[in-house]
C-alpha atoms as one frame of an Amber mdcrd trajectory, in Angstrom:
protein
   2.219   9.203 -29.807  -1.193   8.705 -30.908  -2.360   5.921 -28.291  -1.336
   8.793 -25.776  -3.384  11.671 -27.779  -6.518   8.862 -28.000  -6.192   8.460
 -23.962  -5.520  12.590 -22.954  -8.824  13.508 -25.156 -10.934  10.548 -23.644
  -9.896  11.839 -20.208 -10.888  15.684 -21.036 -14.377  14.399 -22.826 -15.149
  12.104 -20.008 -13.528  14.201 -17.067 -12.217  17.750 -18.376 -11.192  18.238
 -14.904  -8.710  15.262 -14.712  -5.391  17.622 -14.668  -7.035  20.369 -12.862
  -7.825  17.651  -9.897  -4.015  16.508 -10.394  -2.690  19.640 -10.268  -4.701
  20.757  -6.839  -2.923  17.143  -5.516   0.299  17.938  -6.687   0.445  21.955
  -6.137   1.831  22.561  -9.500   1.363  21.832 -13.147   2.675  18.622 -14.752
   4.899  18.512 -17.187   5.515  15.240 -18.650   1.648  14.657 -19.080   1.704
  11.177 -20.306   3.532  10.007 -17.174   0.767  10.798 -15.019  -1.610   9.262
 -17.494  -0.357   6.393 -17.736   0.090   6.447 -13.527  -4.196   6.020 -13.891
  -4.146   3.880 -16.799  -5.180   0.225 -15.361  -3.871  -2.744 -16.848  -7.462
  -3.607 -18.052  -7.563  -1.184 -20.706  -4.960  -3.398 -22.800  -2.715  -0.620
 -23.933   0.410  -0.838 -25.717   2.956   1.916 -26.826   4.287   1.769 -30.530
   6.644  -0.267 -29.482   4.237  -2.583 -27.895   4.977  -2.402 -24.175   2.414
  -2.370 -22.139   0.945   1.139 -21.223  -0.392   1.119 -17.111   0.375   2.345
 -13.899   2.800  -0.979 -12.708   5.425   0.206 -13.266   5.259   3.475 -12.356
   4.494   1.689  -9.168   7.687  -0.056  -8.627   9.593   3.845  -8.968   7.252
   5.093  -6.480   7.773   2.676  -3.772  11.905   2.810  -4.232  11.316   6.722
  -3.618   9.001   6.194  -0.643  11.320   3.885   0.884  14.341   6.442  -0.056
  12.854   9.525   1.710  11.437   7.416   4.213  14.721   6.087   5.492  16.577
   9.292   4.724  13.953  10.972   7.001  13.990   8.361  10.018  17.804   8.406
   9.587  18.101  12.281  10.640  14.957  12.355  12.606  16.523   9.253  14.795
  19.770   9.298  15.568  20.125   6.980  18.046  18.152   3.916  16.008  19.930
   0.711  14.624  19.649  -0.801  11.233  16.986  -3.277  12.433  14.703  -0.143
  14.541  14.984   1.852  11.139  14.127  -0.609   8.957  10.779  -1.667  11.217
   9.725   1.976  11.481  10.124   2.493   7.383   7.925  -0.661   7.033   5.460
   0.722   9.279   5.158   4.140   7.183   5.283   2.337   3.945   2.838  -0.756
   4.758   0.205  -1.322   2.484  -2.224  -0.691   4.887  -0.647   2.795   5.390
  -0.074   3.482   1.553  -4.317   2.465   1.001  -5.162   5.161   3.222  -3.146
   7.785   1.714  -4.743   6.845  -1.574  -8.045   7.565  -0.365  -7.307  10.563
   1.001  -6.436  11.815  -1.978  -9.612  10.120  -3.400  -6.927   9.280  -6.571
  -9.281   6.061  -7.710 -11.769   8.518  -9.240  -8.931   9.425 -11.319  -8.217
   5.877 -13.175  -9.308   5.025 -16.264 -10.486   1.081 -16.093 -13.119  -1.294
 -18.073 -13.353  -2.732 -14.864 -15.843  -0.990 -12.437 -14.374   1.110  -9.993
 -16.436  -1.035  -7.287 -14.842  -4.267  -7.808 -11.482  -3.128  -7.131  -9.581
  -4.623  -4.196  -8.727  -2.255  -1.250  -5.076  -2.199  -2.719  -5.693   0.135
  -5.368  -5.174   2.529  -3.383  -2.070   2.224  -2.695  -1.102   0.837  -5.748
  -2.185   4.427  -7.291  -0.157   6.413  -4.347   2.982   4.248  -5.607   2.140
   4.995  -9.084   1.762   8.972  -8.678   4.874   9.535  -6.175   7.255   7.368
  -9.346   5.476   9.690 -11.951   6.401  12.969 -10.143  10.129  11.640  -9.522
  10.263  10.792 -13.322   8.632  14.164 -14.381  10.107  16.612 -12.077  13.133
  15.192 -10.062  13.733  14.206  -6.617  13.096  17.442  -5.098  10.011  18.048
  -6.202   9.424  14.024  -5.032  10.468  14.545  -1.304   8.711  17.497  -1.513
   5.713  15.774  -2.284   6.312  12.990   0.462   6.851  15.179   3.119   3.477
  16.970   2.386   1.315  14.136   2.079   3.096  11.396   4.434   5.533  12.551
   6.080   4.432  15.751   8.120   0.662  14.892   8.760   1.337  11.181   9.318
   4.724  10.560  10.870   4.917  10.689  14.733   7.947   8.463  15.919   5.932
   7.921  18.931   2.961   6.789  17.258   4.597   4.531  14.613   6.482   2.721
  17.396   3.409   1.606  19.110   1.761   0.692  15.349   1.884  -3.280  14.810
   1.786  -3.982  10.881   1.613  -7.520  11.327   0.471  -9.337  14.107   1.483
 -12.592  12.777   4.966 -11.836  12.167   4.491 -10.169  15.845   3.102 -13.517
  17.423   5.352 -16.118  15.402   8.615 -14.002  16.843   7.150 -14.232  20.320
   7.065 -17.819  19.823  10.100 -18.078  18.476  11.331 -16.115  21.234   9.733
 -18.228  24.064  10.643 -21.547  22.041   6.766 -22.329  21.814   5.468 -24.301
  18.689   2.461 -22.587  16.855   0.237 -24.069  13.688  -1.640 -22.150  11.651
  -4.506 -24.685  10.689  -6.482 -23.149   7.575  -9.284 -24.612   5.498 -11.760
 -23.547   3.434 -15.039 -22.584   4.571 -17.731 -21.147   2.219 -21.004 -22.169
   3.962 -23.814 -20.127   2.569 -21.131 -17.107   1.433 -21.370 -16.007  -2.246
 -17.483 -15.294  -1.863 -14.945 -18.204  -0.927 -14.104 -17.980   2.616 -10.931
 -19.178   4.531 -11.439 -20.713   8.173  -7.923 -20.999  10.480  -7.397 -22.475
  14.226  -4.348 -21.168  15.401  -2.796 -23.087  18.226   0.265 -22.264  20.571
   2.056 -25.325  22.020  -1.141 -27.478  20.660  -3.719 -25.790  22.280  -5.986
 -23.998  20.095  -5.701 -19.711  21.247  -7.515 -18.071  18.206 -10.045 -18.647
  15.537 -10.704 -16.536  12.687 -12.809 -16.266   9.317 -12.034 -14.446   6.358
 -12.221 -13.907   2.317  -8.484 -14.992   2.133  -5.892 -17.293   4.081  -3.806
 -14.421   4.577  -6.333 -12.079   6.114  -7.748 -15.300   8.178  -4.287 -15.739
   9.848  -4.002 -11.972  10.348  -7.132 -12.133  12.071  -6.493 -15.178  14.423
  -3.001 -13.655  15.195  -4.597 -10.345  16.424  -6.763 -12.031  18.482  -4.042
 -14.239  19.941  -1.776 -11.198  20.456  -4.398  -9.372  22.538  -5.205 -12.730
  24.787  -1.269 -12.466  25.332  -0.631  -8.801  25.447   0.604  -8.992  28.889
   3.344 -11.191  27.512   4.145 -10.267  24.324   6.874  -7.268  23.816   6.655
  -5.272  20.517
């Protein structure tokens, strides 16, 4: 376990408040500290345990994602007795969307606790949600389901989950637009092409056509973002016809 001791020592040398800050976030003192160290260790550290397994937060993300889904599903099942499977699935997706998880991670300033060889300014936005999921996974493996459920209620459900607000939230304008086109038997096409221009970062442009007519254009640093941006613009152009 020398690798864990080395991480722990470096954390206290560089940031003596690591576990103090973590305790404030959790509301209790961590028992299995190695789990939380792992939850805030980025893969760029290239750490391995004595068996050669990678030591970083990615596997804990998997556990945290499952726990968030389970707790939110249970809450919605009890809170909305009239909701069918499709409705409950859609509502859960809104709560655990990548955008929402990123917001939760930012609220807790989790990125300040990360051990990484990459400058924090170079991380993408999803690092915040990834860390939140990893933290939830560590909580479950350290303290069990009840503590994990309590944390999710405190940090997610109580402050952020309002059924009426969720019903009006759109998590993917592209999915919504495609669903509408298919329902109305309209053809649609996303014509995406690279459009770097004078920017340092690679950009992509997209022309969204419905029934062979261009209805929206957009530009972003990835194809996915460009398509979502164009879909959002098209949604607001047709919002009187599209039902959520």
